N, C-alpha and C positions, 0 to 999 in steps of 0.2 A: 944240159938244162940250165937255163938262165935263172936269174933271181926272181923274175916276175912269174915264171911258171911255177917255181917252188912255192911262192906265196899263194898262188891260185889253188894248188893241190892242198896246201895246208888248210885253206878256208873251206874247201869241199869236205875234207875229212872232219873238220870241226862241226859243220852243219849236220853231217850224217850222225855223229855221236849225239848231238842235241835232239835230233828227231827221234832217235831210238829211246832216249830218256823220256821225252814227252809222251810217246806212245804208251810205254809201260806204266807211266804214272796215271794217265787218264783212261786206260783200257777198262778198268772195272766200271767206271761211270758210263762209258759208252756201251758196255754190255748190258748194264741195268736198264738203260734207256731203250735199247732194242727189245729187251724182254717185255717192258711195259707196253711198248707199241704193239707187240704181237698179241699180248693178252687183251689189250683194248680192242683190237680188231676182232678177237674171238668172242668177247663178252656180249651177251644179248642186250640190246638197247631197251630203255624204259618205254612201255607202250604209251602212246599219246593219249589214249582214252583214259588210262589210270590217272595220268597227270591232270586231265580236265576234271575228272570226278573229284579228285582231292581238292581242287580249287573251288568246286561247286558246292561242297558240304557247308550247310548253314552254321553260323556261330550260335551256340547255345548259351543263353544268359542264365546265370544262377541267381535265384531269389532267396533272400533270407526269410525264415518263417515270420519274422516281425513285419515283413513287407506285404504279406497276403492276409486276407480277411475271409473267414468262412461266414457266409450270410445266413442269418437265422432270425426268426421273429423274436422280438424283445420288447420289454417295457421301457418306454422313453419318458423322461421327466424334464420339464422346463423349470429351472430353479432360479430363485433370486437370493443372492447371498446377503446375509444380515449379521450385524453384531449388536450387542446390547448388554444391559445389566439387569440382574434379577432383583425383584422387589417382592415382599410378602403380598399375598392376595388381599389380606385384611390386616390392618394395624390400628391401634388406638392408644392415645395417651390418656391415662386414668388420672383425673384431677379430683381434688377434694371438693365437696359440695356444702360442707358445714364447717363452722369454726370449732376448734377443739384440739385436744391433745391426742396425737397418734399413739394409742395404747398398744396396738398390735400391728405389726407388719409381718405377715405370714409367709411371704415368698421372697425369693432372691432371683437375680438374673440367671436364665437358663432353666428355671423350673417349668415343668409342663403343668398346666392348670386346665381344669374342666370348666365349662360354662356354669356360672352360679357359685363357684368356689370362693370362699372368703379370702380377700387379699389384704385389706387394711381395715382396722376398726378404730374409729375415733371415739374418745371418751364421751359417754352418753349420760353422765350423771346430771348435768345441767339441762340436757334436753328432756330427760325424764321428769325433772322437777317442773319444767315449763309445761309439759304435757299434763301433769297432775294438777297444776294450778289452773289451767284452762278448763279441765274437766270439773274441778270444784266450782269455778265461777259459773259454769253452765248449770250445775246442780242447784246452786243458790238462786240463779235467775229463774229456774223452773218453779221453785217454791214460791218465789215472789209472783210469778206469773199466775199460778193457781189462785193465790190470794186476790190478785188484781181481777181475775176473771170472775171470782165470787162477788167481789164488790161491784163489778160492772153489771152482773145479773140483778143484784138487789137494786141498784140505782135505776136500772131499766124498768123494773116493776113499779118503783115509786114514781118514776117519770110518767109511766102510763096512767097512773092513778092521779096524776097531777100534784103529787107531793114532793117532787124533786125538780129542780130547775134544769134547764137545758145545759147550762154551764157545768153543772155537777156531772151530768151524763157524759158530756164531752171530755171532761177531765178523767173520768174513770176509763173511757175508751182509749184515751191517749196513754194512760199508764199501762194498759194491756199491750198496746202496739209497741211501746218502747221496750218492754220486757221481752216480747217476742223477737224484736230486732237484735237485742243483746244476746239472746240465745243463739240466733242464727250466726252472729259474728263469732260467738264463742265456739260454735261447731266448726267454723272455718279455721279458727286458730288451733283447735284440737287436731283437725286434719293435717294442718301444716306441721304441727309438732310431731305427729305420728310419721309424716313423710321424712322430716329431718332425722328422726330416730332411725328410720330405715336407711337413709342416705349415709348415716354414720358408719354403717356396715358396707364397705365397698367390696363388691364381688366382681368376678370376671364376666365381661359381657359376651364372650365366646371362648371356646376351647382354643388354646394356643400355648405360646412360650413367652415367659417374661423376658423382655430384652433390656430394660433399664429399671433402676430403682433409685429414686431421688430423695427419699426420706428414711429416717431411722426411728425406732420406737422412742417415745418421749418428746418428739419434735412437735411444735405447735403448727397447725395447718389452718388455712383459711380458704374460702371458696375460690376455686381457680388455680390453686397450687397443684402443679403436676407431681404426682407421687410415683407412678409406675408407667411403663409402656409394655404393651402386649402385642404379639404378632401371631398370625396364623399362617404356617408354612405348609399346610396340607396341600394347598394349591399355590403356585407362585405365578407372578406376573412378570413378563419381560417386556421392556420398552426398547424398541429398535428403530433406527432411522433407515428409510428406504429412499433411494433417488426418485425424483419426480417421474423420470422416464419409465420407471418400473411400477409406480404406484397404481396405475390404471389396471394392472393385471392382478392386483391383490384384493382379496375379498374375505369377509368373515367366514370362518369354517374351514379354510384351506389348511392342509397339514404342514407341520413344521418339524424339522429335525435339527437338534442343537447339540453341541458339545460344550463342556465347561472347561474353562482354563484350569489346568492342574489335573484334569482327568480326561485327556483327549481320546482315550480308547472307549469310553462309555458314551452312548448316544441316548438323548432324551427326546421324546416325541411330544408334540402338543398341537395347538391349533391357533389360528388367527382369531382373536376375540373382537377387536375393533380397529378401525382405520381412521385416523384423524383427517378431517376434510380440508384442513388448512396447513400449508407448509410452515415449517419452523422459521421464525424470524431470522433473517440473515443467512439462510441456507436454501438450497434447492432440494430439500428432503422432507419427507412426510413421516410423522411418527406413527408406528404401528404397534399395537398392544397384543402380546401373545400370552396364552395361558398354558401352563404345564402342570401335570399331576405330580405331586411330590409326597406320595403316601409313605415312601421309605425315609423321608426326611434327609435325603442326601444333598439337596440344594439349599443354599443359604442366601439371605439377602445381601446384595452387593457383589455377588459373583459375576464375572465377565464371561459371556457366552458368544459363540460364533455358530453359524449354521446356515440353513437354507429353508426358504418357503417354497413348497411345491405348488407352483401356480398352474401347471398343467401336467397331466399324466395320460399317456396313450399306451394301450396294450397291444401286443402282437403286431408290432410295426416292423416292416423290412426296412432297415436303415443301414446306410453305408457312410464311411468317413467322407467329410466334405472334400478332403484332399484327393479322394479317389475319382471324383467326378470331373470329367473333361467335357469341353464344349466345342462344337464345330458347326458353324452355320445354323445357329439357334437349336441345335440338337445336342442333348446331353447323353453321354455314354460313359461306361466304365470298361476296363479291360478285364475280361474273365479268363481264367486259366482252365483250359479243357484239354485233357490228354496231352499235357506237355506243350501246349501251344496257346498263345495269347489270341483272344478273339474280342473284337469290339462288340459291346452289348448295349444298344440304345436303351435308355431308361426314362421314365416319366417322373419328374421331381415333384415331391409333395411338400410337407411341412419341413421346416428347418429348426434346429436346436443349436443356437450359437454357443450356449454354455458347454455343451458336450461335443461340439463340432461334428454333428451328425446330420445327415440329410435323408429324408424318407424317399425310398424308391417305390412309387405306387404301382409301377408296371415295369417289366423287363427282367426282373430277378425273382428267384424262388429260393425257398429254404434249401440249404446245402450247397448253393453255388459258391465258388471260390473266385475272389477278385483280387486284383492288385490294389493295395490300400493307399498308394501314393503315386504321384507323378514321377516316373523314373525316366531318365534320359536314355534314348536309344531303344526304348520299348514301344512297339507298335503292333498293329494287327498282323497276325500270322507269325510273329516271332516265336522261336522255340525257346522254352524255358525249362528249368529244373529247380526244384526246391531243395535247398541245402538240408542234409540230414535224412532225406527220403531215398 
């Protein structure tokens, strides 16, 4: 055997050894593959009908309870929002009407007073003296008048007999007329003195609360001097400004609901009393006057209030959110939820309430219907839905 043959034999032996090593190393993998192929051939295939059914099952959309609305008759109100300030229904500045010394000041700010109650008494000594003087003058004039009348009667008799001159008769008549005029003047002065005596006692013109006091006992006052202020808060007045665009809907007698700054949880009711016919200068607003009952005395002048005027109120209205209404070719409809499925429900639109974002459904819906309350993407007629939590 030559060298070339030996080399060839050596190569063949080496390849045989490598082949045996490769076979035993990959034999487990080859066996597992064969088993898998056998099992795959024996395993039953998935039916085509089942696969098609799974692909045909509709997708169910889940709705949150806040996205649905149960339709029911309700009271609907159209409101105009207002803000304003409270004022007393009645208030008065009490001024002195006579000169004199303020001897008595019987009240202080915050005191409740009744109509006719004494507030201030100005010294009346001088007034009483003046009154007595006028009365005395009248008494004196009456005595003189009686004497003058007697003289006139006597002179008239003498004149009729031709024993008295015409001038004498005229003089007697003039004396009587003059004394009668003096008595009339004196009576007027007496009435004035009596009135001044009454004015010296200042009383409350109505029941209310003293709000200010400007004098103290011992102070000299003169006619026109403001001494006290009194307010009546049993009923209060509220002045509010309303935009011109809303003013045409406001009328006397409409209901008002207000809350007071500082007490937002308590609501006060009142009514529209008057509406100013002219807009406020420099604004596009109308002043409206409201009245509120304040028998409990909780409201005070100067308080800031906010609230609403009820300009329209409708009972037993079927209304839906404006966002729930959709339109197609001039037809309005909503999406009703019936037995887990969405159905288009045509409706007839009635009144609208922008303040509450509601729309009246005059036809197409009934009490108890459930609708989708907003426009939701991907939701259309026939879609399957479920409500979360149900």
